[in-house]
N, CA, C and O of each residue as an XYZ file, in Angstrom:
740
protein
N     152.231     45.151    160.946
C     153.264     45.646    162.249
C     154.580     45.827    161.361
O     155.193     46.887    161.492
N     155.033     44.917    160.513
C     156.681     44.728    159.754
C     156.291     46.056    158.972
O     156.807     47.120    159.314
N     155.602     46.014    158.179
C     155.421     46.866    157.114
C     155.233     48.452    157.196
O     155.561     49.332    156.400
N     154.561     48.510    158.492
C     154.763     50.376    159.257
C     155.887     50.709    160.023
O     156.060     51.816    160.534
N     156.740     49.649    160.114
C     158.059     49.875    160.727
C     158.921     50.408    159.368
O     159.659     51.392    159.414
N     158.757     49.792    158.448
C     159.567     49.599    156.961
C     159.005     50.976    156.371
O     159.705     51.744    155.711
N     157.926     51.157    156.623
C     157.527     52.721    155.712
C     157.831     53.476    156.668
O     157.967     54.591    156.163
N     158.094     53.560    158.175
C     158.637     54.763    158.767
C     160.048     54.798    159.001
O     160.641     55.842    159.270
N     160.662     53.548    158.894
C     162.184     53.474    158.103
C     162.762     54.352    156.967
O     163.689     55.163    156.965
N     161.712     53.829    155.773
C     161.823     54.404    154.474
C     161.539     56.298    154.549
O     162.180     57.077    153.845
N     160.740     56.622    155.289
C     160.547     57.897    155.523
C     161.584     58.413    156.026
O     162.027     59.456    155.544
N     162.228     57.761    157.163
C     162.979     58.336    157.999
C     164.414     58.339    156.955
O     165.202     59.285    156.924
N     164.527     57.348    156.305
C     166.216     57.536    155.118
C     165.588     59.013    154.166
O     166.133     60.108    154.029
N     164.643     58.661    153.776
C     164.079     60.026    152.731
C     164.190     61.175    153.549
O     164.747     62.141    153.027
N     163.856     61.270    154.513
C     164.375     62.574    155.168
C     165.796     63.197    155.193
O     166.221     64.339    155.023
N     166.399     61.924    155.487
C     167.941     62.383    156.098
C     168.575     62.587    154.296
O     169.534     63.329    154.082
N     167.955     61.908    153.277
C     168.708     61.588    152.348
C     168.371     62.554    151.177
O     169.187     62.678    150.264
N     167.120     63.287    151.168
C     166.522     64.391    150.361
C     167.097     65.689    150.183
O     166.917     66.358    149.166
N     167.864     66.092    151.272
C     168.648     67.201    151.063
C     169.480     66.876    150.412
O     169.814     67.795    149.665
N     170.310     65.578    150.213
C     171.521     65.488    149.724
C     171.168     65.397    147.838
O     172.003     65.634    146.965
N     170.030     65.079    147.662
C     169.589     64.941    146.382
C     169.132     66.359    145.686
O     168.836     66.255    144.495
N     169.047     67.523    146.204
C     168.805     68.517    145.739
C     169.422     69.133    144.538
O     170.514     69.687    144.665
N     168.994     69.103    143.706
C     169.814     69.937    142.679
C     169.261     71.333    142.135
O     168.096     71.719    142.226
N     170.436     72.076    141.495
C     169.913     73.269    141.209
C     168.448     73.508    140.434
O     168.055     72.716    139.576
N     167.870     74.405    140.738
C     166.472     74.657    139.928
C     166.783     75.093    138.646
O     167.419     76.097    138.326
N     166.139     74.014    137.754
C     166.202     74.508    136.390
C     165.107     75.394    135.885
O     164.162     75.565    136.655
N     165.070     76.117    134.461
C     164.592     77.333    133.717
C     163.236     76.972    134.277
O     162.556     77.872    134.769
N     162.786     75.728    134.243
C     160.956     75.838    134.179
C     160.183     76.275    135.439
O     158.961     76.282    135.587
N     161.407     76.738    136.564
C     160.774     76.835    137.732
C     161.607     78.138    138.396
O     161.467     78.425    139.585
N     162.377     78.798    137.611
C     163.206     79.937    137.621
C     162.821     81.587    138.113
O     163.495     82.398    138.749
N     161.142     81.705    137.394
C     161.234     83.152    136.830
C     161.374     83.700    138.236
O     161.679     83.110    139.273
N     161.148     84.661    138.072
C     161.517     85.800    139.435
C     160.013     86.904    139.223
O     160.204     87.856    138.467
N     158.907     86.812    139.714
C     157.770     87.415    140.395
C     158.656     88.685    141.123
O     159.573     88.584    141.937
N     158.124     89.763    140.608
C     158.185     91.145    140.815
C     157.262     91.471    141.372
O     157.517     92.647    141.632
N     156.293     91.252    141.773
C     155.222     91.373    142.582
C     154.628     92.431    141.840
O     154.127     93.125    142.725
N     154.386     92.961    140.774
C     154.091     93.753    139.889
C     153.096     93.685    139.020
O     153.244     94.526    138.133
N     152.102     93.011    138.894
C     151.476     92.828    137.625
C     150.271     93.633    137.482
O     149.689     94.253    138.372
N     149.918     93.529    136.028
C     148.576     94.425    136.085
C     147.297     93.664    136.585
O     147.270     92.532    137.067
N     146.330     94.447    136.388
C     145.122     93.632    137.311
C     144.412     93.018    135.964
O     143.375     92.448    136.303
N     144.589     92.961    134.815
C     144.104     92.355    133.607
C     145.274     91.560    132.651
O     146.467     91.569    132.954
N     144.823     90.990    131.651
C     145.882     89.972    130.984
C     145.732     90.741    129.740
O     146.575     90.542    128.865
N     144.625     91.738    129.486
C     143.902     92.222    128.092
C     144.641     93.384    128.037
O     144.234     94.302    128.748
N     145.635     93.576    127.364
C     146.511     95.119    127.990
C     146.934     96.021    126.538
O     147.129     95.400    125.493
N     147.027     97.194    126.577
C     146.945     98.255    125.241
C     148.789     98.485    125.231
O     149.446     98.616    126.263
N     149.234     98.491    124.160
C     150.460     99.247    124.149
C     150.871     99.828    123.514
O     150.988     99.249    122.434
N     151.277    100.907    123.503
C     152.002    102.098    122.950
C     152.947    102.410    122.182
O     153.965    102.222    122.849
N     153.271    102.831    121.024
C     154.749    103.012    120.367
C     155.227    104.688    120.561
O     154.744    105.609    119.904
N     156.098    104.808    121.431
C     156.315    106.120    122.155
C     157.494    106.290    121.438
O     158.047    107.374    121.625
N     158.190    105.283    120.438
C     159.462    105.674    120.085
C     159.637    106.535    119.145
O     158.651    106.644    118.417
N     160.730    107.349    118.816
C     161.132    108.637    118.319
C     161.815    108.304    116.880
O     161.932    109.204    116.048
N     162.281    106.927    116.605
C     162.670    106.653    115.416
C     162.504    105.201    115.293
O     162.496    104.249    116.072
N     162.357    105.401    113.876
C     161.751    104.366    112.896
C     162.531    103.267    112.927
O     162.106    102.153    112.620
N     163.486    103.455    113.225
C     164.730    102.063    113.419
C     164.344    101.762    115.126
O     165.352    101.319    115.677
N     163.623    101.837    115.717
C     163.013    101.327    116.944
C     161.676    101.033    116.900
O     161.238    100.412    117.868
N     160.723    101.399    115.794
C     159.478    101.198    115.995
C     159.266     99.754    115.355
O     158.506     99.315    116.218
N     159.391     98.820    114.544
C     159.753     97.367    114.196
C     160.192     96.740    115.406
O     159.468     95.926    115.977
N     161.444     97.089    115.889
C     161.738     96.102    116.885
C     160.937     96.235    118.332
O     161.106     95.340    119.160
N     160.315     97.032    118.548
C     159.099     97.395    119.615
C     157.984     96.221    119.072
O     157.838     95.119    119.603
N     157.162     96.772    117.773
C     156.399     95.918    117.453
C     156.241     94.583    117.620
O     155.316     93.819    117.897
N     157.896     94.478    117.271
C     157.774     92.671    117.042
C     158.001     92.306    118.626
O     157.487     91.264    119.033
N     158.685     93.050    119.455
C     158.731     92.553    120.806
C     157.414     92.222    121.098
O     157.140     91.022    121.111
N     156.604     92.973    121.318
C     155.233     93.125    121.789
C     154.233     92.057    121.352
O     153.229     91.673    121.951
N     154.869     91.548    119.839
C     153.909     90.850    119.139
C     154.429     89.358    119.826
O     153.612     88.442    119.921
N     155.718     89.198    120.256
C     156.317     88.005    120.511
C     155.840     87.771    121.954
O     155.741     86.554    122.106
N     155.516     88.404    123.034
C     154.813     88.262    123.927
C     153.123     87.887    123.798
O     152.554     87.208    124.653
N     152.471     88.411    122.659
C     151.246     88.514    122.469
C     150.999     86.450    121.718
O     149.995     85.738    121.745
N     151.999     86.248    121.325
C     152.189     84.879    120.634
C     152.283     83.670    121.801
O     152.202     82.448    121.682
N     152.494     84.542    123.000
C     152.966     82.968    123.757
C     151.659     82.401    124.024
O     150.645     83.008    123.680
N     151.596     80.983    124.769
C     150.621     80.496    124.991
C     150.118     80.650    126.578
O     150.088     79.821    127.488
N     149.677     82.275    126.520
C     149.701     82.821    127.831
C     148.222     83.171    127.985
O     147.466     82.566    127.224
N     147.607     84.158    128.951
C     146.446     85.191    128.828
C     146.844     86.322    127.932
O     146.105     86.871    127.115
N     148.161     86.622    128.190
C     148.687     88.145    127.549
C     148.061     88.374    126.356
O     148.371     87.715    125.363
N     147.010     89.434    126.315
C     146.647     89.565    124.687
C     147.001     91.596    124.641
O     146.326     92.350    125.343
N     147.747     91.945    124.021
C     148.653     92.915    123.609
C     148.222     93.497    122.785
O     148.514     92.941    121.726
N     147.459     94.651    122.582
C     146.612     95.392    121.777
C     147.290     96.704    121.201
O     147.308     97.672    121.962
N     147.697     96.806    120.282
C     148.313     98.247    120.330
C     147.385     99.577    119.930
O     146.626     99.600    118.962
N     147.559    100.498    120.709
C     146.664    101.555    120.585
C     147.376    102.985    120.669
O     148.530    103.015    121.095
N     146.692    104.268    120.252
C     147.450    105.452    120.125
C     147.259    106.355    121.339
O     148.108    107.204    121.611
N     146.270    106.203    121.999
C     146.319    106.587    123.670
C     145.864    105.602    124.684
O     145.409    104.548    124.239
N     145.906    105.760    125.931
C     145.039    104.778    126.605
C     146.115    103.487    127.407
O     145.722    102.639    128.208
N     147.722    103.702    126.832
C     148.447    102.544    126.804
C     148.592    101.833    128.282
O     148.812    102.617    129.205
N     148.517    100.763    128.532
C     148.695    100.398    129.979
C     150.774    100.170    129.661
O     151.725    100.333    130.425
N     150.730     99.943    128.877
C     152.123     99.883    128.496
C     152.861    100.503    127.043
O     152.472    100.088    125.952
N     154.092    101.659    127.160
C     154.444    102.260    126.541
C     155.759    101.946    125.494
O     156.558    101.988    126.429
N     156.258    101.787    124.823
C     157.639    101.352    124.207
C     158.309    102.685    123.783
O     157.840    103.653    123.184
N     159.531    102.446    124.265
C     160.162    103.900    124.051
C     162.189    103.889    124.081
O     162.952    103.256    124.811
N     162.463    104.833    123.003
C     163.657    105.022    122.837
C     164.055    106.383    123.446
O     163.402    107.389    123.167
N     165.168    106.429    124.313
C     165.621    107.893    124.526
C     167.190    107.601    124.736
O     167.744    106.535    124.472
N     167.750    108.662    125.221
C     169.027    108.551    125.669
C     169.200    108.863    127.127
O     169.004    109.981    127.605
N     169.729    107.385    128.072
C     169.866    108.011    129.252
C     171.592    108.126    129.456
O     171.979    108.394    130.594
N     172.457    107.959    128.544
C     173.815    108.469    128.986
C     174.297    107.438    128.833
O     173.808    106.473    128.246
N     175.732    107.560    129.555
C     176.703    106.134    129.791
C     176.166    105.689    131.285
O     176.814    106.106    132.245
N     174.884    104.769    131.555
C     174.671    104.269    132.664
C     174.658    102.628    132.829
O     175.056    102.168    131.759
N     174.533    102.191    133.212
C     174.669    100.540    133.597
C     173.799     99.818    132.982
O     173.890     98.595    133.084
N     172.844    100.356    132.270
C     172.109     99.695    131.404
C     171.179     99.886    130.233
O     170.394    100.814    130.424
N     171.023     99.185    128.912
C     170.741     99.492    127.949
C     169.034     99.319    127.915
O     168.464     99.881    126.980
N     168.450     98.787    128.607
C     167.249     98.878    128.532
C     166.440     99.371    130.173
O     167.239     99.353    131.109
N     165.417     99.662    130.434
C     164.824    100.107    131.487
C     163.298     99.840    131.696
O     162.688     99.973    130.635
N     162.623     99.552    132.595
C     161.101     99.726    132.454
C     160.819    100.684    133.803
O     161.495    100.459    134.807
N     160.125    101.424    133.815
C     159.615    102.304    134.520
C     158.144    101.989    135.255
O     157.317    101.840    134.355
N     157.553    101.843    136.512
C     156.652    101.675    136.537
C     156.177    101.489    138.217
O     156.817    100.799    139.010
N     154.973    102.225    138.553
C     154.570    102.376    140.101
C     153.683    101.091    140.778
O     152.909    100.530    140.002
N     153.720    100.798    141.595
C     153.416     99.151    142.010
C     152.934     99.526    143.259
O     153.731    100.111    143.992
N     151.310     99.229    143.845
C     150.975     99.150    144.919
C     150.182     98.096    145.238
O     149.266     97.706    144.514
N     150.537     97.517    146.486
C     149.942     96.164    146.775
C     149.905     94.958    145.786
O     148.921     94.246    145.590
N     151.094     94.840    145.207
C     150.997     93.782    144.251
C     150.784     94.449    142.246
O     151.304     94.016    141.217
N     150.036     95.337    142.421
C     149.417     95.535    141.140
C     150.162     96.891    140.757
O     150.659     97.705    141.536
N     150.108     96.940    139.141
C     150.938     98.407    138.576
C     149.682     99.177    138.608
O     148.608     98.665    138.292
N     149.791    100.282    138.950
C     149.163    101.555    139.159
C     149.054    102.815    137.989
O     148.089    103.450    137.564
N     150.352    102.851    137.718
C     150.100    103.833    136.524
C     150.733    103.345    135.088
O     151.230    104.139    134.289
N     150.649    101.978    134.880
C     151.111    101.649    133.889
C     153.014    101.648    133.373
O     154.026    101.922    134.019
N     152.855    101.316    132.300
C     154.552    101.308    132.427
C     155.480    101.686    131.095
O     155.162    101.511    129.919
N     156.282    102.055    131.431
C     157.313    102.565    129.935
C     158.709    101.632    130.143
O     159.459    101.501    131.110
N     158.708    101.123    128.968
C     160.104    100.207    128.695
C     161.079    100.912    127.720
O     160.719    101.217    126.583
N     162.261    101.151    128.170
C     162.827    102.271    127.101
C     164.176    101.340    126.944
O     164.799    100.530    127.631
N     164.270    101.988    125.508
C     165.713    101.709    124.772
C     166.987    102.480    125.850
O     166.396    103.338    126.505
N     167.851    102.466    126.070
C     168.782    103.392    126.129
C     169.811    103.645    125.109
O     170.926    103.129    125.182
N     169.353    104.646    123.903
C     170.011    104.567    122.787
C     171.550    104.887    122.912
O     172.240    104.769    121.899
N     172.245    105.368    124.347
C     173.870    105.528    124.300
C     174.488    104.134    123.568
O     175.327    104.137    122.667
N     173.847    102.909    124.197
C     174.090    101.602    123.561
C     173.162    101.306    122.491
O     173.892    101.306    121.500
N     172.067    101.073    122.129
C     171.260    100.491    121.577
C     171.276    101.390    120.239
O     170.779    100.767    119.300
N     171.595    102.335    119.988
C     172.091    102.716    118.413
C     173.105    101.857    117.437
O     173.032    101.495    116.263
N     173.950    101.727    118.340
C     174.972    100.816    117.500
C     174.537     98.718    117.951
O     175.412     97.854    118.009
N     173.209     98.497    118.154
C     172.379     97.280    117.464
C     171.962     97.186    116.867
O     171.270     98.071    116.363
N     172.071     95.975    116.444
C     170.991     95.599    115.193
C     169.483     94.926    115.556
O     169.254     94.147    116.481
N     168.453     95.483    114.495
C     167.152     95.421    115.050
C     166.874     93.979    115.851
O     166.022     93.953    116.739
N     167.579     92.868    115.522
C     167.061     91.906    116.161
C     167.388     91.714    117.802
O     166.694     91.235    118.699
N     169.002     92.404    117.813
C     169.179     92.689    119.257
C     168.557     93.821    119.820
O     168.884     93.870    121.006
N     167.798     94.769    119.513
C     167.067     95.568    120.162
C     165.806     95.113    120.430
O     165.280     95.405    121.504
N     164.972     94.125    119.232
C     164.006     93.412    119.959
C     163.974     92.667    120.982
O     163.141     92.653    121.888
N     165.159     91.857    120.796
C     165.575     91.059    122.350
C     165.446     91.860    123.951
O     165.015     91.572    125.067
N     166.019     92.874    123.362
C     166.189     93.545    124.558
C     165.014     93.981    124.831
O     164.811     93.911    126.043
N     164.044     94.451    124.186
C     162.504     94.766    124.606
C     161.705     93.969    124.852
O     160.750     94.418    125.488
N     161.665     92.748    124.576
C     161.081     91.559    125.036
C     161.251     91.388    126.188
O     160.206     91.471    126.833
N     162.279     91.142    126.858
C     162.843     91.815    128.281
C     162.362     92.571    128.909
O     161.935     92.318    130.036
N     162.289     93.893    128.265
C     161.674     95.094    129.352
C     160.141     94.737    129.268
O     159.465     94.738    130.297
N     159.595     94.431    128.040
C     158.174     94.464    128.420
C     158.118     92.920    129.288
O     156.974     92.602    129.613
N     158.956     92.177    129.595
C     158.783     91.322    130.497
C     158.405     91.419    132.072
O     157.767     90.788    132.915
N     159.496     93.057    131.904
C     159.234     93.432    133.447
C     157.970     94.160    133.456
O     157.195     94.130    134.411
N     157.727     94.966    132.134
C     156.498     95.676    132.794
C     155.015     94.790    132.790
O     153.926     95.181    133.211
N     155.359     93.452    132.163
C     154.102     92.266    132.907
C     154.107     91.643    134.384
O     153.128     91.135    134.930
N     155.429     91.779    134.946
C     155.646     91.449    136.450
C     156.613     90.794    136.572
O     156.907     90.476    137.725
N     157.335     90.413    135.648
C     158.807     89.155    135.407
C     159.899     89.839    135.870
O     159.834     91.027    135.554
N     160.825     89.566    136.464
C     162.366     90.194    137.272
C     163.190     89.792    136.511
O     162.772     89.191    135.522
N     164.350     89.932    136.645
C     165.790     89.306    136.189
C     166.140     88.237    136.516
O     165.809     88.005    137.679
N     166.900     87.089    135.834
C     167.169     86.204    136.080
C     168.332     86.219    135.842
O     168.795     87.065    135.078
N     169.295     85.045    136.592
C     170.460     84.566    136.046
C     170.970     83.667    136.147
O     171.692     83.288    137.070
N     170.583     82.989    134.886
C     170.793     81.689    134.213
C     171.973     81.128    133.793
O     172.573     81.768    132.929
N     172.540     79.946    134.232
C     173.952     79.807    134.367
C     174.625     78.951    132.815
O     175.777     78.543    132.671
N     173.453     78.871    131.779
C     173.955     78.212    130.637
C     172.964     78.698    129.600
O     171.843     78.941    130.048
N     173.122     78.857    128.515
C     172.179     78.746    127.184
C     171.541     77.749    127.250
O     170.520     77.767    126.562
N     171.754     76.736    127.891
C     170.382     75.320    127.800
C     168.891     76.733    128.310
O     168.064     77.198    127.525
N     169.012     77.014    129.591
C     168.132     77.582    130.261
C     168.331     78.813    130.187
O     168.075     79.338    131.271
N     168.638     79.472    129.490
C     168.697     81.029    129.284
C     166.821     81.491    129.130
O     166.008     80.834    128.479
N     166.495     82.837    129.963
C     165.190     82.576    129.313
C     165.029     84.100    128.623
O     165.988     84.399    127.912
N     164.468     84.633    128.674
C     164.369     86.218    127.915
C     164.501     86.842    128.937
O     165.120     87.906    128.915
N     163.952     86.345    130.108
C     164.376     87.718    131.244
C     165.714     87.455    132.029
O     165.740     87.580    133.253
N     167.055     87.012    131.153
C     168.073     86.799    131.750
C     168.731     88.474    131.714
O     168.440     89.357    130.907
N     169.539     88.535    132.684
C     169.502     89.764    133.006
C     170.248     90.850    132.170
O     169.869     91.998    131.937
N     171.323     90.269    131.796
C     172.129     90.865    130.481
C     172.310     90.170    129.191
O     172.459     89.020    128.777
N     172.216     91.600    128.652
C     172.015     91.325    126.693
C     173.207     90.273    126.360
O     173.033     89.271    125.666
N     174.507     90.661    126.982
C     175.541     89.742    126.512
C     175.302     88.074    126.888
O     175.852     87.103    126.369
N     174.393     88.110    127.859
C     174.602     86.412    127.977
C     173.164     86.051    127.075
O     173.117     85.063    126.342
N     172.146     86.889    127.225
C     170.789     86.870    126.664
C     170.845     86.918    124.724
O     170.505     85.943    124.054
N     171.216     87.911    124.260
C     171.610     87.865    123.009
C     172.861     87.079    122.225
O     172.837     86.147    121.421
N     174.044     87.901    122.838
C     175.376     87.405    122.317
C     175.258     86.240    122.760
O     174.579     85.624    121.939
N     175.510     85.652    123.517
C     176.004     84.147    123.858
C     174.966     82.994    123.334
O     175.275     81.967    122.730
N     173.437     83.497    123.782
C     172.496     82.576    123.525
C     171.524     82.413    122.573
O     171.025     81.348    122.208
N     171.147     84.116    121.981
C     170.370     84.513    120.556
C     169.140     84.274    121.059
O     168.270     83.649    120.453
N     169.016     84.778    122.223
C     167.535     84.570    122.757
C     166.460     85.947    122.315
O     166.476     86.940    123.043
N     165.687     85.914    121.271
C     164.879     86.888    121.288
C     163.338     86.795    121.452
O     162.576     87.701    121.115
N     163.006     85.787    121.921
C     161.073     85.857    122.279
C     161.332     84.750    123.560
O     162.211     83.975    123.938
N     159.942     85.215    123.976
C     159.746     84.525    125.547
C     159.922     82.902    125.470
O     159.334     82.244    124.612
N     160.949     82.209    126.630
C     161.289     81.076    126.481
C     160.156     80.274    127.613
O     159.243     80.906    128.145
N     160.360     79.020    127.825
C     159.479     78.504    128.606
C     159.428     79.100    130.167
O     158.360     79.465    130.659
N     160.656     79.159    130.875
C     160.551     79.897    131.910
C     159.669     81.063    131.928
O     158.818     81.078    132.817
N     159.713     81.946    131.189
C     159.346     83.407    131.092
C     157.604     82.592    131.061
O     156.906     82.616    132.074
N     157.245     82.090    130.080
C     155.956     81.592    129.793
C     155.136     81.485    130.742
O     154.040     82.024    130.902
N     156.149     80.202    131.869
C     155.546     79.741    133.181
C     155.000     80.802    134.378
O     154.060     80.845    135.173
N     156.176     81.640    134.015
C     155.881     83.333    134.892
C     154.988     83.875    134.915
O     154.320     84.108    135.922
N     154.706     84.281    133.563
C     153.622     84.950    133.097
C     152.441     84.143    133.489
O     151.628     84.641    134.268
N     152.235     82.733    132.944
C     151.060     82.020    133.155
C     150.673     81.873    135.268
O     149.582     81.845    135.838
N     151.913     81.821    135.783
C     151.915     81.703    137.131
C     150.964     83.469    137.757
O     150.172     83.572    138.693
N     151.403     84.442    136.926
C     151.155     85.807    137.284
C     149.447     85.671    136.852
O     148.517     85.767    137.653
N     149.342     85.452    135.540
C     147.910     86.305    134.661
C     146.918     84.291    135.043
O     145.762     84.092    134.671
């Protein structure tokens, strides 16, 4: 009987104290699922760039996702791609990269096109273009933007290039990104 009361008392104390022990979520569980993934993890990608200075970072970006410990397999094709990597000049917008896709019932229905906005990215080094495209391909795969608070836990899905690359030097998927893909696929 005394053990039962002690356990009930402990449970009550934990119920009161637990909210006070809550700490901010670390990057290992901070990925954002944008509710739009492919029906398969075996995907095809196409280089739709118009300049050679974008082709290599595009290939390196898809290779970075292909190399992760996830179910994602990205194979380059010349037609019939799920994901296209492209460069274009969208003018002075608020973005240096963008991914377009159509989703229905949580699934990508048309494929995705991940773009560099040359208005800004023509001035980027190749490694910064790679970082940006790894980020955009993450959107194509179904991950959303994250706003991390320090370089210790900044994933590739960090929403801004200034933090993701300039401050934190991220150019490949990080543990949080990989956890997100493993959750989705």
